[in-house]
C-alpha positions in Angstrom: 0.0 0.0 0.0 1.5 3.4 -1.0 1.4 6.4 1.3 -1.1 8.0 -1.1 -3.5 5.0 -0.7 -3.0 4.6 3.1 -4.7 6.6 5.8 -3.0 8.7 8.5 -4.1 6.0 11.0 -2.2 3.4 9.0 0.9 5.5 8.9 1.1 6.4 12.6 3.3 4.1 14.6 1.6 2.0 17.3 1.3 3.9 20.6 -0.2 7.0 22.2 1.2 10.4 20.9 0.6 13.7 22.7 0.7 17.1 21.0 3.7 19.1 22.0 2.1 22.6 22.2 5.5 24.4 22.0 6.1 22.9 18.6 2.6 22.8 17.2 0.1 25.4 16.0 -3.5 25.8 15.0 -4.1 28.8 12.7 -6.9 30.3 10.7 -7.3 32.9 7.9 -10.4 34.9 6.9 -11.0 37.6 4.3 -11.5 41.0 5.8 -13.4 43.8 3.9 -13.1 41.6 0.8 -9.6 42.8 0.1 -7.2 41.4 2.7 -6.6 38.2 4.7 -6.4 38.4 8.5 -4.7 35.5 10.2 -4.8 34.3 13.8 -3.7 31.4 15.9 -4.4 29.6 19.1 -1.7 28.8 21.7 -3.8 26.7 24.1 -3.9 23.4 22.2 -3.9 19.8 23.5 -4.5 16.5 21.9 -3.8 12.8 21.5 -3.3 10.6 18.5 -3.4 6.9 19.0 -1.9 4.6 16.4 -2.6 0.9 16.2 -5.6 -1.4 15.8 -8.0 1.2 17.3 -6.7 4.5 15.9 -8.1 7.8 17.3 -7.4 11.5 17.2 -8.9 14.1 19.6 -7.9 17.6 20.7 -9.0 20.8 22.4 -8.3 24.4 21.9 -8.6 27.0 24.7 -10.3 29.7 22.5 -9.3 32.5 24.9 -5.8 32.0 23.6 -6.7 33.5 20.2 -4.0 35.8 18.9 -4.4 37.9 15.7 -1.7 40.4 16.6 -4.3 43.0 17.5 -5.5 43.1 21.2 -8.7 45.0 20.4 -9.7 42.4 17.8 -8.7 39.5 20.1 -10.9 40.9 22.8 -13.8 41.2 20.3 -13.2 37.6 19.2 -13.4 36.4 22.8 -16.7 38.3 23.3 -20.3 36.9 22.8 -20.1 38.3 19.2 -17.8 35.5 18.3 -16.4 32.7 20.6 -18.1 33.8 23.8 -15.2 32.3 25.9 -17.0 32.9 29.2 -19.7 30.3 28.2 -17.7 28.3 25.7 -14.1 28.2 26.7 -13.1 25.2 24.7 -13.4 24.1 21.1 -13.0 20.3 20.5 -12.3 18.0 17.6 -12.7 14.2 17.5 -11.9 12.1 14.4 -14.7 9.7 13.4 -12.9 8.1 10.4 -9.7 8.1 8.6 -9.6 8.1 4.8 -6.6 8.3 2.4 -5.4 11.9 2.6 -8.3 12.9 4.9 -9.5 12.9 8.5 -13.2 13.3 9.1 -14.4 14.3 12.5 -16.7 16.3 14.6 -15.7 19.9 15.5 -17.5 21.7 18.3 -17.2 25.5 18.5 -19.4 27.7 20.7 -21.5 24.7 21.6 -22.3 23.8 18.0 -21.0 20.5 16.6 -20.6 19.8 12.9 -18.8 17.2 10.8 -15.7 18.5 9.1 -13.4 17.0 6.5 -9.7 17.9 6.8 -6.9 17.2 4.4 -4.3 15.2 6.3 -0.7 14.4 5.8 1.7 12.4 8.0 5.0 14.3 8.5 7.1 11.3 9.4 8.6 9.8 12.5 11.9 10.4 14.2 13.8 10.8 17.5 14.6 14.2 18.8 18.0 15.1 20.5 16.6 14.2 23.9 15.6 10.7 22.9 11.9 11.3 22.5 10.0 9.6 19.7 8.2 12.2 17.6 5.8 12.2 14.7 4.3 15.0 12.6 0.8 15.6 11.5 -0.6 18.4 9.3 -4.3 19.1 8.9 -6.0 21.8 6.8 -9.5 22.6 5.6 -12.2 25.2 5.2 -15.4 25.8 7.1 -18.3 28.2 7.1 -18.1 30.1 10.4 -21.8 30.7 10.5 -22.4 26.9 10.8 -20.8 27.3 14.3 -22.9 30.3 15.5 -20.0 32.8 14.6 -22.3 35.1 12.8 -21.3 38.7 13.7 -20.7 40.9 10.7 -21.2 44.4 9.5 -22.1 45.8 6.1 -19.6 47.7 4.0 -20.6 51.1 2.5 -20.1 49.8 -1.1 -21.8 46.5 -0.5 -20.7 43.2 0.9 -19.7 42.6 4.5 -16.6 43.1 6.8 -16.0 39.4 7.1 -16.2 36.4 4.8 -18.2 33.4 6.0 -15.4 31.1 4.8 -12.5 30.4 7.2 -9.4 28.5 6.3 -7.9 26.3 9.0 -4.4 24.9 9.2 -2.8 22.9 11.9 0.7 21.5 12.2 1.4 19.1 15.1 4.6 17.7 16.6 3.6 14.8 18.8 5.6 13.0 21.4 5.1 9.3 22.2 4.0 8.7 25.8 6.3 6.4 27.8 
């Protein structure tokens, strides 16, 4: 079976792998005023990938850790207009199936759960300088933010809206094997 035909679950070595948040990221990009792309990231990420006969992938994001390099915008994103971090502090993802080049799972943001399909690629396996077994995993996809009750927007004077409904997601994980 070639790498193209195999699933991420089939490529992951047997064992339990924990996301190393210092060497991983979850980022998003959204069109702003129809002319520019604003990017952001979350630093509060955790997750586990299990390789073997019963593969699984699950993770969480502390949404209050959103960082778009603009404190005012980050405060707005944390408000009830967007993530409402007081009521919904965590976003979650859990894989439901692994297909060649794809991970399908349920994503919950702001209390709303939807199935999402993410392009997936296995970054390989190796040992770091401290003797830890590591693997890499990259995920990316696109979602409609309004499907997750992220509906705030404002009209533009010439037509259209401040924010696109489409959001691009990209995650790159370095995972360490649990002893």
